[in-house]
C-alpha positions as CSV (number, residue, x, y, z in Angstrom):
1,M,90.7,75.0,77.5
2,S,89.3,75.5,74.0
3,T,88.4,78.8,72.5
4,A,84.7,77.8,72.4
5,E,84.8,76.8,76.1
6,H,86.5,80.1,77.1
7,E,83.9,82.1,75.2
8,N,81.0,80.1,76.7
9,A,82.3,80.7,80.2
10,A,83.1,84.4,79.5
11,V,79.4,85.0,78.6
12,R,78.4,84.1,82.1
13,E,81.3,85.7,83.9
14,T,81.1,89.0,85.8
15,P,83.1,91.5,83.7
16,D,86.4,92.7,85.1
17,R,85.7,96.4,85.0
18,Y,87.8,97.4,88.1
19,G,90.7,95.0,88.0
20,A,89.2,92.9,90.8
21,F,88.6,89.8,88.6
22,P,91.8,89.3,86.5
23,R,92.7,86.0,84.8
24,L,95.9,84.1,85.5
25,T,98.1,83.3,82.5
26,P,98.7,79.6,81.5
27,E,102.3,80.0,82.8
28,Q,101.1,81.3,86.2
29,L,98.7,78.4,86.5
30,E,101.5,76.0,85.6
31,D,103.7,77.4,88.3
32,L,100.9,77.2,90.9
33,T,100.4,73.5,90.0
34,A,103.7,72.7,91.5
35,H,102.4,73.9,94.9
36,G,98.9,72.5,94.9
37,E,96.7,69.8,93.5
38,R,94.1,69.6,90.7
39,R,90.6,68.6,91.9
40,R,87.4,67.8,90.1
41,T,84.3,69.8,91.1
42,A,80.6,68.9,91.1
43,E,77.6,71.2,90.4
44,G,76.3,72.7,93.6
45,E,79.5,72.0,95.6
46,V,80.4,74.6,98.2
47,L,84.1,75.4,97.9
48,Y,84.2,77.7,100.9
49,R,81.5,79.2,103.1
50,E,80.9,82.6,104.6
51,G,82.1,82.8,108.2
52,E,84.5,80.0,107.9
53,P,88.3,80.4,107.5
54,F,89.9,80.1,104.1
55,R,91.9,76.8,103.9
56,E,93.0,76.9,100.2
57,F,93.7,79.4,97.4
58,L,91.5,78.2,94.5
59,A,92.1,78.8,90.8
60,I,89.5,77.7,88.2
61,L,90.8,75.4,85.4
62,S,87.4,74.6,83.9
63,G,83.7,75.2,84.8
64,T,82.2,78.2,86.6
65,V,81.9,79.3,90.2
66,E,79.3,81.8,91.7
67,I,80.2,84.0,94.6
68,L,77.2,84.6,96.9
69,H,76.6,86.9,99.8
70,D,74.2,85.6,102.5
71,Q,73.7,82.3,100.8
72,G,70.2,80.9,101.6
73,G,69.3,84.0,103.6
74,P,66.9,86.9,103.0
75,D,69.7,89.1,101.6
76,E,71.2,86.5,99.2
77,Q,72.8,88.1,96.2
78,T,75.4,87.2,93.6
79,V,78.7,89.1,94.0
80,A,80.5,87.6,91.0
81,V,80.6,84.7,88.6
82,H,84.1,83.3,87.6
83,G,85.2,81.1,84.8
84,P,88.4,79.4,83.7
85,G,91.6,81.2,84.6
86,R,90.1,83.2,87.4
87,F,90.9,82.7,91.1
88,L,88.7,82.9,94.1
89,G,89.0,84.5,97.6
90,E,89.6,88.0,98.8
91,L,91.8,89.9,101.3
92,G,90.7,87.8,104.2
93,L,92.6,84.8,102.7
94,L,95.9,86.6,103.0
95,E,95.2,88.1,106.4
96,G,93.8,85.1,108.3
97,Q,90.2,86.4,108.4
98,A,87.1,84.3,107.8
99,A,85.4,84.4,104.4
100,F,82.8,87.1,103.9
101,N,81.0,85.3,101.1
102,T,80.3,81.7,99.8
103,A,81.7,80.1,96.7
104,V,79.4,77.6,94.9
105,V,80.2,75.6,91.8
106,R,77.6,76.3,89.1
107,E,79.2,74.3,86.2
108,A,81.2,71.3,87.1
109,G,84.9,71.3,86.1
110,E,88.3,71.3,87.7
111,I,90.1,73.6,90.2
112,L,93.6,74.0,91.3
113,A,93.9,74.1,95.2
114,V,96.9,75.5,96.9
115,P,97.1,75.5,100.8
116,V,96.7,79.0,102.2
117,E,100.0,79.1,104.0
118,R,101.9,78.1,100.9
119,Q,100.0,80.7,98.8
120,R,100.8,83.4,101.3
121,A,104.5,82.6,100.9
122,L,104.2,82.6,97.1
123,V,102.5,86.0,97.2
124,G,105.5,87.3,99.1
125,S,108.1,85.7,96.9
126,D,106.7,86.2,93.4
127,P,106.3,89.9,92.9
128,V,104.3,89.7,89.6
129,L,101.8,87.1,90.9
130,G,101.8,88.7,94.3
131,D,100.9,92.1,92.9
132,L,98.2,90.7,90.7
133,I,96.5,88.8,93.6
134,L,96.9,91.6,96.1
135,R,95.4,94.2,93.8
136,A,92.5,91.9,92.9
137,Y,91.8,91.1,96.6
138,L,91.9,94.8,97.6
139,G,89.4,95.5,94.8
140,R,87.2,92.7,95.9
141,R,87.3,93.9,99.5
142,Y,86.2,97.4,98.5
143,L,83.4,95.9,96.4
144,L,82.2,93.9,99.4
145,I,82.2,97.0,101.5
146,G,80.2,98.9,98.9
147,L,77.7,96.0,98.7
148,G,77.2,96.1,102.5
149,A,78.3,92.5,102.7
150,G,79.7,90.8,105.9
151,F,78.2,91.3,109.3
152,R,75.5,93.7,110.4
153,I,75.8,96.2,113.3
154,L,72.3,96.8,114.7
155,G,72.3,99.8,117.0
156,S,71.1,103.4,117.5
157,C,72.9,106.3,115.9
158,Y,72.9,107.9,119.3
159,S,74.8,105.0,120.9
160,R,78.5,105.4,121.7
161,D,79.0,101.7,121.6
162,T,77.4,101.6,118.1
163,L,79.8,104.3,117.0
164,R,82.7,102.3,118.6
165,L,81.8,99.1,116.6
166,R,81.3,101.0,113.4
167,E,84.7,102.8,113.8
168,F,86.4,99.5,114.5
169,A,84.9,97.9,111.4
170,A,85.6,100.8,109.2
171,R,89.2,101.4,110.4
172,N,90.0,97.7,109.9
173,R,88.4,97.8,106.4
174,L,85.9,95.0,107.3
175,P,82.8,94.5,105.1
176,H,79.7,95.3,107.2
177,R,76.4,97.1,107.1
178,W,75.0,99.4,109.8
179,V,71.3,99.0,110.6
180,D,70.1,102.1,112.3
181,L,67.7,101.3,115.2
182,E,66.2,104.7,114.8
183,R,65.4,104.9,111.1
184,D,66.0,101.6,109.3
185,K,62.8,99.7,108.5
186,E,64.7,96.4,108.8
187,A,65.6,97.0,112.5
188,E,62.3,96.2,114.0
189,A,62.1,92.9,112.2
190,L,65.6,91.9,113.3
191,L,64.8,92.8,116.9
192,R,61.7,90.5,116.8
193,R,63.5,87.7,114.9
194,F,66.3,87.4,117.5
195,A,64.3,88.4,120.6
196,I,66.5,91.4,121.2
197,R,65.4,94.2,123.5
198,P,66.3,97.7,122.4
199,E,68.4,98.2,125.5
200,E,70.5,95.2,124.6
201,T,71.8,96.9,121.5
202,P,74.1,97.4,119.8
203,V,74.4,93.8,118.5
204,V,76.4,92.2,115.7
205,L,74.7,89.7,113.4
206,W,76.5,87.4,111.0
207,Q,75.3,84.6,108.8
208,G,71.7,85.1,109.9
209,E,72.3,83.2,113.2
210,R,75.5,84.3,115.0
211,L,74.8,87.1,117.4
212,L,76.9,89.1,119.8
213,R,75.3,91.5,122.2
214,N,77.4,94.8,122.6
215,P,80.7,93.0,121.9
216,S,84.0,94.4,122.7
217,N,86.3,95.2,119.8
218,A,88.3,92.0,120.7
219,E,85.2,89.9,120.6
220,L,84.3,91.3,117.2
221,A,87.8,90.6,116.0
222,R,87.5,87.0,117.1
223,L,84.1,86.7,115.3
224,I,85.8,87.4,111.9
225,G,88.7,85.1,112.7
226,L,91.2,87.6,114.1
227,P,91.7,86.5,117.7
228,A,93.4,89.0,119.9
229,P,96.1,86.8,121.4
230,S,97.5,87.6,124.8
231,P,100.8,89.4,124.4
232,E,102.2,87.9,127.6
233,K,102.9,84.5,126.2
234,E,106.5,85.2,125.4
235,R,109.2,87.8,125.7
236,C,110.0,89.7,122.5
237,D,113.1,91.6,121.4
238,V,111.0,94.6,120.3
239,M,107.5,95.7,121.2
240,V,106.1,98.3,118.7
241,V,103.2,100.3,120.1
242,G,101.1,101.5,117.2
243,A,100.5,100.0,113.7
244,G,100.6,103.1,111.5
245,P,103.3,103.6,108.8
246,A,106.0,104.1,111.4
247,G,104.9,101.0,113.4
248,L,104.5,98.8,110.4
249,A,107.9,99.9,109.1
250,A,109.5,99.0,112.4
251,A,107.7,95.6,112.3
252,V,109.0,94.9,108.8
253,Y,112.6,95.9,109.5
254,G,112.6,94.4,113.0
255,A,111.3,91.0,111.9
256,S,113.4,90.9,108.7
257,D,116.5,91.5,110.8
258,G,115.7,88.5,112.9
259,L,114.3,90.2,116.0
260,T,111.2,88.8,117.6
261,T,108.9,91.7,116.9
262,V,105.4,92.3,118.3
263,T,103.3,95.2,117.0
264,V,100.1,96.2,118.9
265,D,97.4,98.7,118.1
266,A,94.3,99.7,120.1
267,V,92.0,100.0,117.0
268,A,93.4,99.0,113.6
269,T,96.5,98.8,111.4
270,G,97.2,101.9,109.4
271,G,96.7,104.8,111.7
272,Q,95.7,108.1,110.0
273,A,97.3,107.0,106.7
274,A,94.8,104.3,106.2
275,T,92.0,106.9,106.2
276,S,93.6,108.7,103.3
277,S,91.8,108.2,100.0
278,R,94.9,108.8,97.9
279,I,98.6,109.6,98.7
280,E,100.1,111.1,95.6
281,N,103.5,112.2,96.9
282,Y,104.7,108.9,98.2
283,L,108.0,107.8,96.6
284,G,107.7,105.0,94.0
285,F,103.9,105.5,93.3
286,P,103.8,108.2,90.5
287,S,100.1,107.7,90.0
288,G,99.4,107.7,93.8
289,I,98.2,104.9,96.1
290,S,95.3,104.8,98.5
291,G,96.1,104.7,102.2
292,G,94.3,101.4,102.5
293,E,96.3,99.7,99.8
294,L,99.6,100.9,101.2
295,I,98.7,99.6,104.6
296,E,97.5,96.2,103.4
297,R,100.7,95.8,101.5
298,A,102.7,96.7,104.6
299,V,100.7,94.3,106.8
300,L,101.3,91.4,104.4
301,Q,105.0,92.3,104.3
302,A,105.2,92.3,108.1
303,H,103.5,88.9,108.2
304,K,105.9,87.6,105.6
305,F,108.9,88.2,107.8
306,G,107.2,86.8,110.9
307,A,106.2,89.9,112.8
308,R,103.2,89.4,115.1
309,L,100.5,92.0,114.7
310,M,97.9,92.2,117.5
311,V,94.7,94.2,117.0
312,P,93.0,95.3,119.2
313,A,95.4,95.5,122.0
314,E,95.6,98.8,123.9
315,V,98.7,99.7,126.0
316,S,98.2,101.4,129.3
317,G,101.6,101.3,131.0
318,L,105.3,101.1,130.5
319,A,107.9,100.4,133.2
320,P,111.6,99.4,133.3
321,Q,112.5,96.1,134.9
322,D,115.8,94.2,134.9
323,D,117.2,96.0,131.9
324,E,114.0,95.3,130.0
325,Y,110.5,96.8,129.9
326,V,107.2,95.6,131.1
327,V,104.3,96.7,128.9
328,T,100.9,96.6,130.5
329,F,97.6,96.4,128.5
330,T,94.1,97.6,129.4
331,D,92.9,94.0,129.8
332,G,95.4,93.5,132.6
333,S,97.9,91.4,130.6
334,R,101.6,92.2,130.5
335,A,104.5,91.6,128.1
336,R,108.3,91.9,128.5
337,A,110.3,93.5,125.8
338,G,114.0,94.2,125.4
339,A,113.3,97.4,123.5
340,V,110.2,99.4,122.8
341,V,109.3,101.6,119.7
342,L,106.6,104.1,120.4
343,A,104.7,104.7,117.1
344,S,101.2,105.4,118.5
345,G,100.7,108.4,116.2
346,V,98.1,111.1,116.7
347,R,94.3,111.5,116.7
348,Y,92.5,114.3,114.9
349,R,91.4,117.2,117.1
350,R,87.6,117.5,117.7
351,L,85.8,120.5,116.4
352,E,84.5,122.4,119.4
353,V,81.1,123.6,118.2
354,P,77.9,123.6,120.3
355,G,75.7,120.6,119.6
356,I,78.2,118.7,117.4
357,D,78.7,115.9,120.0
358,R,75.3,114.3,119.1
359,L,76.2,114.2,115.4
360,E,79.7,112.7,115.7
361,G,79.8,109.3,113.9
362,I,76.4,110.0,112.4
363,S,77.2,112.8,110.0
364,V,80.3,114.4,111.5
365,Y,83.4,112.4,110.8
366,Y,87.2,112.6,111.4
367,A,88.1,110.4,108.5
368,A,87.1,110.1,104.8
369,T,87.1,106.5,103.7
370,V,84.9,104.4,101.4
371,H,82.7,103.7,104.4
372,E,81.9,107.4,105.2
373,A,81.7,108.4,101.5
374,G,79.1,105.7,101.0
375,L,76.9,107.4,103.6
376,C,77.0,110.7,101.8
377,R,75.2,109.6,98.6
378,A,74.7,112.6,96.3
379,D,74.3,115.3,99.0
380,P,76.7,118.3,99.5
381,V,79.2,117.9,102.2
382,A,81.8,120.2,104.0
383,V,85.4,119.6,104.9
384,V,87.1,121.6,107.6
385,G,90.9,122.1,107.4
386,G,93.7,123.5,105.2
387,G,96.3,120.7,105.3
388,N,97.0,117.8,103.0
389,S,94.5,115.5,104.8
390,A,91.7,118.0,104.2
391,G,92.7,118.4,100.5
392,Q,92.8,114.7,99.9
393,A,89.5,114.2,101.6
394,A,87.8,117.0,99.5
395,L,89.1,115.4,96.3
396,F,87.9,112.0,97.3
397,L,84.5,113.1,98.5
398,A,83.9,115.1,95.3
399,H,83.5,111.7,93.5
400,H,80.5,110.9,95.8
401,A,78.9,114.1,96.9
402,S,77.1,116.6,94.7
403,G,79.4,119.3,96.0
404,V,82.2,119.9,98.6
405,H,82.7,123.1,100.7
406,L,86.3,123.2,101.8
407,L,86.4,125.5,104.9
408,V,89.8,126.9,105.6
409,R,90.5,129.2,108.6
410,G,93.5,130.9,107.0
411,S,93.7,133.2,104.1
412,D,96.0,131.1,101.8
413,L,95.5,127.5,100.8
414,N,99.2,127.2,100.0
415,A,100.2,127.8,103.6
416,D,99.7,124.2,104.8
417,M,98.8,122.2,101.7
418,S,101.2,120.8,99.1
419,R,101.2,122.6,95.8
420,Y,100.0,119.6,93.8
421,L,97.0,119.2,96.0
422,V,96.2,123.0,95.8
423,D,96.2,122.8,92.0
424,Q,93.8,119.8,92.0
425,V,91.5,121.3,94.6
426,E,91.2,124.7,92.9
427,Q,90.6,123.2,89.5
428,H,87.9,120.7,90.6
429,P,84.5,121.9,89.5
430,K,82.7,120.3,92.5
431,I,84.9,121.8,95.2
432,E,84.2,125.3,96.6
433,V,87.1,126.7,98.7
434,L,86.0,129.2,101.4
435,L,89.0,130.9,102.9
436,H,89.1,132.6,106.4
437,T,86.0,130.6,107.2
438,E,85.1,128.8,110.5
439,V,82.2,126.7,111.6
440,R,80.1,128.3,114.4
441,G,77.0,126.1,114.5
442,V,75.4,122.9,113.3
443,A,71.7,122.2,112.5
444,G,69.7,119.1,112.0
445,E,67.5,116.8,114.1
446,E,68.7,113.2,113.4
447,R,71.5,114.1,111.0
448,L,73.4,117.2,109.9
449,E,71.4,119.4,107.6
450,S,73.3,122.7,107.6
451,L,76.2,124.6,109.0
452,T,76.5,128.2,110.3
453,V,79.9,129.5,109.1
454,E,81.6,132.8,109.8
455,D,84.0,134.8,107.7
456,N,86.7,135.6,110.4
457,A,87.8,138.6,108.4
458,S,84.4,140.4,108.1
459,N,82.5,138.5,110.9
460,E,79.7,137.9,108.4
461,R,77.8,134.7,109.0
462,R,75.8,132.5,106.6
463,E,74.2,129.1,106.3
464,L,75.6,126.3,104.2
465,R,73.6,123.2,103.3
466,A,75.6,120.1,104.1
467,A,74.6,116.5,104.9
468,A,78.0,115.6,106.4
469,L,81.0,117.4,107.9
470,F,84.5,116.0,107.7
471,V,87.0,117.5,110.2
472,F,90.8,117.7,109.7
473,I,92.0,120.5,112.0
474,G,95.3,119.2,113.4
475,A,96.1,116.4,115.8
476,R,97.2,115.6,119.3
477,P,99.5,112.7,120.2
478,R,98.3,109.4,121.8
479,T,100.6,109.8,124.8
480,E,98.2,110.0,127.8
481,W,99.5,106.8,129.2
482,L,103.1,108.0,129.1
483,G,102.7,111.0,131.4
484,G,105.3,110.7,134.2
485,V,107.0,107.7,132.4
486,L,109.3,109.7,130.0
487,A,109.7,113.3,128.9
488,L,107.1,114.9,126.7
489,D,107.0,118.4,125.2
490,E,104.4,121.0,126.1
491,R,102.0,119.6,123.5
492,G,102.4,116.0,124.7
493,F,104.7,114.7,121.9
494,V,107.6,112.4,122.9
495,L,111.1,114.1,123.2
496,T,114.0,112.2,121.7
497,G,117.7,112.6,121.0
498,A,119.3,115.8,122.1
499,D,115.9,117.2,123.3
500,A,115.5,114.2,125.5
501,Q,119.0,114.4,126.9
502,V,118.3,117.8,128.5
503,L,115.6,116.2,130.7
504,A,117.0,112.7,131.1
505,D,118.2,111.2,134.4
506,A,122.0,111.9,134.2
507,N,122.9,109.0,136.5
508,R,121.0,106.5,134.4
509,W,122.8,107.5,131.2
510,A,126.2,107.9,132.9
511,S,126.0,104.2,133.9
512,L,125.7,103.4,130.2
513,G,128.5,105.7,129.1
514,R,126.4,107.3,126.4
515,D,123.7,109.8,125.6
516,P,120.3,109.1,124.0
517,L,120.5,108.1,120.4
518,L,118.7,110.1,117.7
519,L,115.2,108.6,118.2
520,E,115.8,107.5,121.8
521,T,113.7,108.9,124.6
522,T,114.7,109.6,128.2
523,L,114.5,105.9,128.8
524,P,117.3,103.8,127.3
525,G,116.0,101.3,124.7
526,V,112.7,103.1,124.3
527,F,112.4,104.9,120.9
528,A,109.8,107.1,119.3
529,A,109.0,107.2,115.6
530,G,106.5,109.0,113.3
531,D,103.9,111.5,114.3
532,V,104.1,110.8,118.0
533,R,107.7,112.1,118.1
534,S,108.3,115.8,119.0
535,G,109.7,117.6,115.9
536,S,108.8,114.9,113.4
537,V,107.8,115.7,109.8
538,K,104.1,114.8,109.6
539,R,104.4,112.8,106.3
540,V,103.8,109.1,105.6
541,A,107.3,108.8,104.0
542,S,109.1,110.3,107.0
543,A,107.1,108.2,109.4
544,T,108.1,105.0,107.4
545,G,111.7,106.1,107.4
546,E,111.8,106.7,111.2
547,G,110.2,103.3,111.8
548,A,113.0,101.7,109.9
549,M,115.6,103.9,111.5
550,A,114.3,103.0,115.0
551,I,115.1,99.4,114.4
552,R,118.7,100.3,113.4
553,L,119.0,102.2,116.6
554,V,117.5,99.2,118.6
555,H,120.4,97.2,117.2
556,E,122.9,99.8,118.3
557,H,121.3,99.9,121.8
558,R,121.6,96.1,122.0
559,E,125.2,96.0,120.8
560,R,126.8,99.0,122.5
561,R,128.7,98.7,125.8
562,G,129.5,102.2,127.1
563,N,130.6,104.3,124.1
564,L,131.9,101.3,122.2
565,V,130.2,98.9,119.9
566,T,131.0,95.3,120.6
567,A,132.9,93.4,117.9
568,D,132.8,89.7,117.0
569,S,135.7,87.3,117.3
570,E,137.2,88.6,114.0
571,G,137.0,92.2,115.1
572,R,134.0,93.2,112.8
573,R,131.3,95.6,114.0
574,P,127.9,94.1,113.7
575,V,125.4,95.5,111.2
576,A,121.7,95.1,111.1
577,G,121.3,92.2,108.8
578,G,119.7,92.9,105.4
579,S,118.6,96.5,106.2
580,V,118.6,98.9,103.3
């Protein structure tokens, strides 16, 4: 490509202000050529279309390509224009989702096309190229979310099903836009256009013609190209319940060790970590990393090693059978597993304040992601909590809101928050820290307008203006389905190791000739890792470590006979292959 041609194309290109539209080097394009084919393009040619699966990774060798949202529809808009050296696609290409926009050739030229499966392998094997593409795709995904691209959820702010669909979309980081039946002017026109009765809402609309009436989470997943496969198709060596940091670590280490590994989650990959705007104390990321990016990297890594991730798939039961375990799902399906890793994490506790129920999901939230922040606009907001999650949320929201009230029940911010966060929070000009302060009431008709807060030292009450409330006041484990199956502590967390041994069935363990391993529960071969485990350190790094450790203990469970570890024909003790 000549200098003149490059400059001519650059004039029309969308500038790369956020690292979402980088250019491949000539050397990288040359390397990719060995894995794909060069192809001429024609003006007006559609390279891929919104709603259809990605089949190829496309790099532009010459010419220009325009990326459109809602092509030919009433909301059509240009997302970006790319010239030579740029590549197309976004996160859905790597994760098997459908495209959320359409690529149209505006100036004829030449492209390099690499089959998707081959490209996914290259991303995993070439760290430099893989990091460049992944960062760009993550940036593009967040730009799409900010644009309100993707499907539309049409429903009332008072509807629980509307809240469910919005939560599923937000937690899975899916581009979408919510059309509020109560307040959005577009809602009435959409109801008439598709002959939808208000009582039939919520509905999901995509591409101006595809419509789902009050779909389940699984149906919405299938719409965007993520089918929820039945887990009962085959037996697996390890079933991991929960896809947060601990569950994803178990998936990566289990699959990389050659175990057939299935990881399931009722809502989304990432758990609570995915809702964190920035994690600054995670080893290896000195400048910090967003929870979303960390989780997307882990998901791709798990896919790379062959782990199966199934979302949504909610577990409802666990029972031993013939030295294995039968895992039952809420849809009635079942799966058999040689070992089970419980990594279902926790859910944030609800704030018990009169009248708050009607505002949950509308202006009261239990996560602070790009989706929730986009709803705040420039209004003041309040954050309740004194831990790291609350501190991270306050710092993130300060970039979107006009001001942030951080409401802390205790008298010392250092009591539960890391020092580095305390320093940032106290120094931020838009964050006001209110110690020994609790929420006593909420006010607002359709949305939150103000809070009544009380100083628990002086009992003095006052009103605070706030357009949204973010709650981070501790968590409770997701173990309702395990009651009576294995031993839990008084708060519902899973007992493991020596704690489990106290309550374990002595006859069952005597027949094995051993006691529960470090992360093993009162059931042999069932392990717990991360936040769901009693006594765990509630940190992303420790959850990740426990997920990896659980797989090493799965190997030990599989290999041990009595108190001995079986040896091979040369007398060597087996080691979990490739684990570090």
